[in-house]
Every structure is written in C-alpha cells, then in structure tokens.
PALO-561958 format. One record per residue (C-alpha): x, y, z; residue number from 1. Coordinates in steps of 0.5 Angstrom, whole numbers. Layout:
N
+-------+-------+-------+------+
!     u !     v !     w ! resi !
+-------+-------+-------+------+
!     X !     Y !     Z !  NUM !
...
+-------+-------+-------+------+
//
This chain:
217
+-------+-------+-------+------+
!     u !     v !     w ! resi !
+-------+-------+-------+------+
!    57 !  -133 !   223 !    1 !
!    62 !  -127 !   226 !    2 !
!    58 !  -121 !   223 !    3 !
!    52 !  -123 !   227 !    4 !
!    56 !  -122 !   233 !    5 !
!    56 !  -114 !   232 !    6 !
!    51 !  -110 !   236 !    7 !
!    49 !  -103 !   235 !    8 !
!    46 !   -99 !   241 !    9 !
!    45 !  -106 !   244 !   10 !
!    41 !  -108 !   238 !   11 !
!    43 !  -115 !   236 !   12 !
!    42 !  -118 !   229 !   13 !
!    36 !  -122 !   227 !   14 !
!    37 !  -129 !   223 !   15 !
!    38 !  -126 !   217 !   16 !
!    44 !  -121 !   219 !   17 !
!    40 !  -115 !   220 !   18 !
!    39 !  -110 !   225 !   19 !
!    33 !  -106 !   226 !   20 !
!    34 !   -99 !   229 !   21 !
!    28 !   -94 !   231 !   22 !
!    29 !   -87 !   233 !   23 !
!    29 !   -89 !   241 !   24 !
!    35 !   -94 !   239 !   25 !
!    39 !   -88 !   237 !   26 !
!    37 !   -82 !   241 !   27 !
!    35 !   -81 !   248 !   28 !
!    30 !   -75 !   247 !   29 !
!    23 !   -76 !   244 !   30 !
!    23 !   -70 !   238 !   31 !
!    16 !   -67 !   236 !   32 !
!    13 !   -68 !   229 !   33 !
!    17 !   -63 !   225 !   34 !
!    23 !   -62 !   229 !   35 !
!    30 !   -63 !   226 !   36 !
!    36 !   -67 !   230 !   37 !
!    43 !   -64 !   231 !   38 !
!    48 !   -64 !   236 !   39 !
!    50 !   -59 !   242 !   40 !
!    56 !   -56 !   244 !   41 !
!    58 !   -63 !   248 !   42 !
!    56 !   -67 !   242 !   43 !
!    50 !   -69 !   245 !   44 !
!    44 !   -70 !   240 !   45 !
!    38 !   -65 !   241 !   46 !
!    32 !   -64 !   238 !   47 !
!    30 !   -57 !   235 !   48 !
!    24 !   -54 !   232 !   49 !
!    25 !   -50 !   225 !   50 !
!    21 !   -44 !   224 !   51 !
!    18 !   -42 !   218 !   52 !
!    21 !   -37 !   213 !   53 !
!    17 !   -31 !   211 !   54 !
!    17 !   -29 !   204 !   55 !
!    15 !   -22 !   203 !   56 !
!    14 !   -18 !   196 !   57 !
!    17 !   -11 !   197 !   58 !
!    17 !    -8 !   190 !   59 !
!    13 !   -10 !   184 !   60 !
!    10 !    -7 !   178 !   61 !
!     3 !    -6 !   176 !   62 !
!     1 !    -3 !   169 !   63 !
!    -6 !    -2 !   169 !   64 !
!    -6 !     5 !   165 !   65 !
!    -3 !     7 !   159 !   66 !
!     1 !    14 !   158 !   67 !
!     5 !    17 !   152 !   68 !
!    12 !    18 !   152 !   69 !
!    17 !    22 !   147 !   70 !
!    23 !    18 !   144 !   71 !
!    28 !    18 !   149 !   72 !
!    34 !    13 !   147 !   73 !
!    38 !     8 !   151 !   74 !
!    45 !     8 !   151 !   75 !
!    50 !     2 !   154 !   76 !
!    51 !     3 !   161 !   77 !
!    44 !     7 !   162 !   78 !
!    40 !     4 !   167 !   79 !
!    33 !     2 !   165 !   80 !
!    28 !     6 !   168 !   81 !
!    20 !     5 !   170 !   82 !
!    15 !    10 !   171 !   83 !
!    14 !    11 !   179 !   84 !
!     6 !    11 !   178 !   85 !
!     7 !     4 !   176 !   86 !
!    11 !     1 !   182 !   87 !
!     9 !    -1 !   189 !   88 !
!    14 !    -1 !   194 !   89 !
!    15 !    -3 !   202 !   90 !
!    17 !     2 !   207 !   91 !
!    25 !     2 !   207 !   92 !
!    26 !     3 !   200 !   93 !
!    27 !     9 !   196 !   94 !
!    27 !    11 !   189 !   95 !
!    33 !    14 !   185 !   96 !
!    30 !    19 !   180 !   97 !
!    32 !    18 !   173 !   98 !
!    37 !    23 !   172 !   99 !
!    44 !    24 !   169 !  100 !
!    49 !    21 !   164 !  101 !
!    46 !    14 !   166 !  102 !
!    39 !    15 !   164 !  103 !
!    36 !    16 !   157 !  104 !
!    32 !    22 !   160 !  105 !
!    32 !    26 !   167 !  106 !
!    25 !    26 !   170 !  107 !
!    23 !    25 !   177 !  108 !
!    17 !    21 !   175 !  109 !
!    21 !    16 !   173 !  110 !
!    26 !    11 !   177 !  111 !
!    32 !     9 !   175 !  112 !
!    34 !     5 !   181 !  113 !
!    32 !     3 !   188 !  114 !
!    36 !     4 !   195 !  115 !
!    34 !    -1 !   200 !  116 !
!    35 !     2 !   208 !  117 !
!    41 !    -2 !   211 !  118 !
!    37 !    -3 !   218 !  119 !
!    31 !    -5 !   215 !  120 !
!    34 !   -11 !   211 !  121 !
!    40 !   -12 !   215 !  122 !
!    41 !   -20 !   215 !  123 !
!    35 !   -21 !   210 !  124 !
!    36 !   -24 !   203 !  125 !
!    33 !   -20 !   198 !  126 !
!    31 !   -23 !   191 !  127 !
!    30 !   -19 !   185 !  128 !
!    27 !   -22 !   178 !  129 !
!    25 !   -18 !   172 !  130 !
!    23 !   -19 !   165 !  131 !
!    26 !   -12 !   162 !  132 !
!    22 !   -10 !   155 !  133 !
!    23 !    -3 !   153 !  134 !
!    21 !    -2 !   146 !  135 !
!    27 !    -4 !   142 !  136 !
!    29 !    -5 !   135 !  137 !
!    35 !    -8 !   137 !  138 !
!    38 !   -13 !   142 !  139 !
!    41 !   -12 !   149 !  140 !
!    44 !   -15 !   155 !  141 !
!    42 !   -13 !   162 !  142 !
!    44 !   -14 !   169 !  143 !
!    42 !   -13 !   176 !  144 !
!    47 !   -10 !   180 !  145 !
!    50 !    -5 !   186 !  146 !
!    51 !     3 !   184 !  147 !
!    53 !     9 !   187 !  148 !
!    52 !    16 !   186 !  149 !
!    49 !    17 !   179 !  150 !
!    50 !    10 !   178 !  151 !
!    57 !    10 !   174 !  152 !
!    60 !     5 !   178 !  153 !
!    57 !    -2 !   178 !  154 !
!    58 !    -9 !   182 !  155 !
!    54 !   -15 !   179 !  156 !
!    49 !   -18 !   183 !  157 !
!    46 !   -23 !   178 !  158 !
!    47 !   -26 !   171 !  159 !
!    47 !   -22 !   165 !  160 !
!    41 !   -24 !   160 !  161 !
!    39 !   -22 !   153 !  162 !
!    33 !   -18 !   151 !  163 !
!    31 !   -17 !   143 !  164 !
!    25 !   -15 !   140 !  165 !
!    22 !   -22 !   140 !  166 !
!    23 !   -24 !   147 !  167 !
!    26 !   -22 !   154 !  168 !
!    30 !   -27 !   159 !  169 !
!    28 !   -27 !   166 !  170 !
!    34 !   -23 !   170 !  171 !
!    35 !   -25 !   177 !  172 !
!    39 !   -22 !   182 !  173 !
!    41 !   -23 !   190 !  174 !
!    44 !   -20 !   196 !  175 !
!    44 !   -21 !   203 !  176 !
!    43 !   -14 !   207 !  177 !
!    50 !   -13 !   212 !  178 !
!    47 !    -6 !   215 !  179 !
!    49 !    -1 !   210 !  180 !
!    44 !     2 !   205 !  181 !
!    44 !    -2 !   198 !  182 !
!    42 !     2 !   191 !  183 !
!    40 !    -3 !   186 !  184 !
!    39 !    -2 !   179 !  185 !
!    38 !    -6 !   172 !  186 !
!    43 !    -4 !   167 !  187 !
!    44 !    -4 !   160 !  188 !
!    51 !    -7 !   159 !  189 !
!    51 !    -7 !   152 !  190 !
!    47 !    -6 !   146 !  191 !
!    48 !    -9 !   138 !  192 !
!    48 !    -5 !   132 !  193 !
!    50 !     2 !   130 !  194 !
!    44 !     6 !   130 !  195 !
!    40 !     1 !   133 !  196 !
!    34 !     3 !   137 !  197 !
!    32 !     2 !   145 !  198 !
!    27 !     7 !   147 !  199 !
!    22 !     8 !   153 !  200 !
!    16 !     4 !   153 !  201 !
!     9 !     7 !   152 !  202 !
!     4 !     5 !   157 !  203 !
!     1 !    -1 !   153 !  204 !
!     8 !    -3 !   151 !  205 !
!    10 !    -3 !   159 !  206 !
!     5 !    -8 !   160 !  207 !
!    10 !   -13 !   158 !  208 !
!    15 !   -11 !   164 !  209 !
!    15 !   -15 !   170 !  210 !
!    19 !   -13 !   176 !  211 !
!    18 !   -17 !   183 !  212 !
!    23 !   -16 !   189 !  213 !
!    22 !   -21 !   195 !  214 !
!    25 !   -21 !   202 !  215 !
!    26 !   -28 !   205 !  216 !
!    27 !   -28 !   213 !  217 !
+-------+-------+-------+------+
//
C-alpha cells in the first residue's frame, strides 16, 4: 500500500504499517538517566540535566506555651498580629512590630508584618500558607499582601479567605523576589456585624494558628 512507502528517519513500516522508533532513531546523542531533551540555538537536539529544586522553610509558628492578653479588638484593615516569641524565622527576614492604626494594639512583642530582604530573596519564589484563627465571635475575611510604612497601603498576593468561630480557611500567598525589599502581612479585609468581636488570641487559643512560609530555589 502507498502508506507503507513512508519512512521516518530511514525507518520503514512493517507489514502492518507501523514504524517503530527508538530514541537513537530521533536524536544522535545518548542522554543520561533523568536528563531532558531540548534544542540549542541552532535547532539541534541536546540533553540537559535538571537540578533538583530546594524547598526551605523560612518562617513558621510554634505555639508551645500559654500567655495572657488583654481584650484588644481587631477592626477591618488591621493586620493580624502574632506574638514574636512563637515565631521562628530565617536570616533575611525582619519583623515589623505591631503599631499604629492598622494593629489592634501597639506592642513590640508582637509582629504585624514581615520584611523580606531584596538581596536574600532575589529571584526566589516565596510561598505563604496560614490558618488565621484569632478568638472571634464574628466572621471576617483575610488576605496576604504587600504593604509599606504603617501598612496603610495593601497590594494582594493571594486570594481572600473566610474565618469564623467554627473554622478558618487556608490563606495562600506568593511572590517572586525582584531584588527589592518586600513587606508582607496578613490583613483583615472585612468583618461582619455591628459590635461583633475579633480579639487577640491567648496562648491556648493561638495553638490553632498556623503560619508556614517556604522558599523555592
């Protein structure tokens, strides 16, 4: 039949019209196990090894003790604050102390945001994951984002999530370092109800917090 006259890289069809091709019939080099095939600038096939991507934890929370707090209430646009003694961070990250109009209380023992050094995280993908769960008798919406100064400005870097007194969705965020410092916070976007309460968590309640920040590459 006419279709049996077709050849591919000098390989001819068998009596059922099939052409069997091995890697050596397609490319001239012999790649190593785990290599990928790609073309060079001249359009020739070459093999290349794939470097394993590192995944490093650079910020996380460890609630291993109790503490008492007074009743400080969150408002919409406040940043969720964490007792700094509960946090572990890598070099290249500094805390922004809780202060000003966008925190429920001004106190240097608490962090309301995290500044990532531009040189340390240049070209790296930073992933944020958190379960925000302050003590609340209300519902609120939270979101990761960039801020500056007292964090009055806010640029989202992840989707909004819902939190109430029975559950908290996982808040995700992400940015790729561009060589400049980035200040990131988890902000209360809105809250429900007139007179509804969202308060600082005590040590025991803070056991339900979860923050994990990882860097790829």
